[in-house]
Every structure is written in C-alpha cells, then in structure tokens.
C-alpha positions in Angstrom: 5.6 9.7 25.5 7.5 7.9 22.7 8.4 10.4 19.7 6.5 7.8 17.4 3.4 7.4 19.2 3.2 11.2 19.1 3.2 11.2 15.4 0.4 8.4 15.3 -1.5 10.3 17.6 -0.9 13.3 14.8 -2.1 11.3 11.6 -5.6 10.7 10.9 -7.5 9.8 7.5 -6.9 13.6 6.0 -10.0 14.3 4.4 -9.1 17.9 2.0 -6.0 18.1 1.3 -4.1 21.7 0.3 -3.9 21.2 -3.0 -1.0 23.7 -3.8 1.1 21.8 -1.4 3.4 19.0 -3.1 5.6 16.2 -1.3 9.1 17.0 -2.4 11.2 14.0 -4.2 13.1 13.7 -1.3 10.3 12.7 0.9 8.4 11.0 -1.9 11.8 8.1 -2.3 11.5 8.2 1.1 8.4 6.8 1.3 8.8 4.3 -1.8 11.4 3.0 -0.3 9.3 2.4 2.7 6.9 0.3 0.8 9.6 -1.4 -1.3 11.5 -2.5 2.1 7.8 -3.6 4.0 7.0 -7.2 5.0 5.4 -9.8 2.8 4.7 -13.6 3.5 7.3 -15.6 2.6 9.1 -11.7 1.4 7.4 -12.3 -2.0 6.3 -8.9 -3.0 3.0 -10.0 -5.1 1.9 -6.4 -6.2 2.8 -3.6 -8.0 2.5 0.0 -6.6 1.7 3.0 -9.2 2.1 6.5 -8.3 0.2 9.5 -9.6 0.6 12.6 -10.0 -1.0 12.5 -13.8 -4.1 15.9 -13.5 -5.2 14.4 -16.4 -5.6 10.5 -14.8 -6.4 11.4 -11.6 -9.4 13.9 -12.8 -10.8 10.5 -14.2 -10.0 8.4 -11.3 -12.1 11.2 -8.9 -15.9 9.9 -10.3 -15.0 6.2 -9.3 -13.8 7.4 -5.9 -17.0 8.8 -5.0 -16.3 11.9 -6.1 -13.4 12.5 -2.6 -11.5 15.5 -3.4 -8.3 13.5 -1.9 -7.7 12.1 -5.2 -7.4 14.8 -7.2 -6.3 17.6 -4.2 -3.3 15.0 -2.8 -0.3 15.7 -3.4 0.1 12.0 -5.0 -1.8 9.2 -5.1 0.4 5.8 -4.1 -1.9 2.8 -5.6 -1.5 -0.7 -3.8 -2.2 -3.2 -6.8 -1.9 -6.7 -6.2 -1.8 -9.9 -8.5 -5.0 -11.5 -9.3 -3.1 -14.9 -10.0 -0.3 -16.4 -10.6 2.4 -19.3 -11.3 5.6 -20.8 -10.2 7.5 -18.0 -11.9 6.7 -15.6 -8.5 8.4 -18.0 -6.2 10.9 -18.4 -8.6 11.4 -14.8 -10.0 11.8 -14.0 -6.2 14.7 -16.8 -5.8 16.6 -15.7 -8.7 17.0 -12.2 -6.4 17.8 -14.4 -3.3 20.4 -16.1 -5.1 22.2 -13.1 -6.2 21.5 -10.7 -3.3 23.0 -13.5 -1.0 25.4 -15.3 -2.8 23.1 -19.1 -2.8 23.7 -21.2 -5.6 20.2 -22.3 -6.7 20.3 -25.7 -6.1 20.7 -24.5 -2.0 17.7 -22.7 -2.8 15.6 -25.6 -3.5 14.1 -27.0 -0.4 12.7 -23.3 0.3 11.3 -22.9 -3.1 9.6 -26.9 -2.8 8.4 -26.0 0.5 6.5 -22.0 -1.0 5.6 -24.2 -4.3 3.8 -26.9 -2.4 1.8 -24.2 0.3 0.9 -21.6 -2.7 -0.2 -23.4 -5.6 -2.7 -25.9 -3.8 -4.3 -22.3 -3.4 -7.2 -21.9 -5.8 -7.5 -18.4 -7.8 -10.0 -17.2 -5.9 -8.0 -17.6 -2.4 -4.8 -16.6 -4.1 -6.1 -13.1 -4.4 -7.6 -13.0 -1.3 -3.5 -14.1 0.0 -1.8 -11.0 -2.7 -4.4 -8.5 -1.4 -3.9 -9.3 2.3 -0.1 -8.6 1.5 -0.8 -5.1 0.1 -1.9 -3.6 3.3 1.5 -5.0 5.3 2.8 -2.3 2.8 0.1 -0.1 3.2 1.0 0.7 7.7 4.4 0.4 7.2 4.7 3.5 4.0 1.6 5.3 6.1 4.1 5.3 9.8 6.9 6.6 7.8 4.2 9.2 6.3 3.5 10.3 10.0 7.3 10.4 11.2 7.4 12.9 8.5 4.4 14.3 9.0 2.8 14.1 6.0 -0.9 13.4 5.4 -2.6 10.5 4.1 -5.6 8.6 3.5 -5.8 5.3 2.9 -9.4 5.0 1.1 -11.0 1.7 -0.2 -13.6 3.9 -1.2 -13.9 3.5 -5.0 -15.2 1.1 -7.9 -12.1 -0.8 -8.3 -13.5 -2.4 -11.8 -13.3 1.2 -12.8 -10.0 1.7 -11.3 -8.7 -1.2 -13.4 -9.9 0.1 -16.9 -8.8 3.6 -16.6 -5.1 2.0 -15.2 -5.4 -0.5 -17.6 -4.5 -3.2 -15.1 -6.8 -6.1 -16.1 -4.7 -6.8 -18.8 -1.6 -7.4 -16.3 -2.7 -9.9 -14.3 -3.8 -6.6 -11.0 -6.2 -5.1 -9.5 -6.9 -1.9 -7.6 -6.7 -3.1 -4.0 -5.8 0.1 -1.9 -5.8 3.7 -2.4 -3.5 5.7 -0.3 -3.4 9.9 -1.0 -0.8 11.6 0.3 0.2 15.3 1.1 -0.5 18.2 3.4 -3.7 18.9 5.4 -5.8 22.0 4.2 -6.4 24.5 7.1 -10.1 23.7 6.3 -10.3 20.3 7.1 -12.4 20.8 10.4 -11.5 16.8 11.0 -8.3 17.4 12.3 -8.8 18.7 15.3 -12.1 15.7 16.0 -9.8 13.8 19.4 -8.7 10.8 18.1 -11.3 7.8 18.9 -9.6 4.2 19.4 -10.9 1.4 22.1 -8.7 1.5 25.4 -5.7 -0.7 26.1 -7.9 -3.0 28.3 -10.5 -3.3 25.6 -7.6 -4.2 22.9 -5.2 -6.1 24.1 -5.3 -9.2 26.3 -1.8 -10.7 28.0 -1.6 -14.4 28.3 
C-alpha cells in the first residue's frame, strides 16, 4: 500500500493526548510551513493562524471547548481564524507580493486585480465570511496530512463556543473569527479510540467515475 495511505490509515481524531510529550520545533515549523504553502482561492489566504502553547490561555479556552481535554493536553493548539469581511486591500496586498516575488510590474497585474475584485467585492459581508471560512479548511486538510506523514497526532475541533474564543483571543478587534481548532501532539496510550477500526464509506459508495 502507498506510504501516504498507510499514514492516513494510522491517523485518527485523537481524543486523549499525552501531555508530557511535545512536538519538536523542527516538526512544528514543518507543520506551519505546510499551512503557509496550502492552496487557497486566488492564492489570497484570507485567514490568520494562531499557535497556542501558553498554558494559561489554554486553561481559559478549555471551558469554551465543552471541557475537552485536548485543549490543555495537546502539545500545541493551531487555531485557524478567518477574516470576517474584507475590502479591496486584500487583493492589493496579495498582488504586491506577486509582483515582488515574480518581478511583475503593477500595471501588468491590473487585469487580474480587476477580475478578482469583480468577483469578490460583489459578495455581501455574510457571503465573504462563508468564503473566507471555506479557505481555512483547505489549509486544515493539508496540515493534517503532513502531520500524519510525520506521525504527529491531530484532532480537528469545531466543538467550541466561537464568541468566547474570539473574546479570549482578542479577535473581534482584528476582523478575525475562530473557525476551527487543530490540537496537535502525541496520543496517550490510554486513548482507547486509537484501536478502533477506521470507518469510512466504500470506494463504490463515495466515488463515481464518468
């Protein structure tokens, strides 16, 4: 079997982490670089990622996370936050990076700029927030796969009170919203769920070749 598929079979949503084990700085930086290199619509990456190791902050977040132990016991929390809205500067700032990286004059990017703005600026604030949240999940899936390759355990978590997270982390004033949490670290030997057979739909049920 393919090695990547082996690792994906190995991974599971870890319910109990070994709080004594920490991810190395090298591996953490690999996960963050995988996040940075993730795909996003137009390449705009309309989100910001918080890496939480501070125990005091995590103790505050746990009650807002239905008391789940992963919040305090995992090596790190990676919190993906999406922009709640945006204006034309989202596109302008990105194209400055494009121009600097690829040596392209601003005038030569105007057509692409106008195209993106014509599609994105017509969205309502509610639609913008849905769109930015969707981009977060592209990055989430990518970093979870890389973590599995490194045999680092993860648990993606939507079970938390968003408003409380936003308040604790000071996100409201930054035009950001806590979208999804990824606990990363190493499984506890006491976590019985690691032994459960993986349950997924069959290939026949899930895929149609046309």
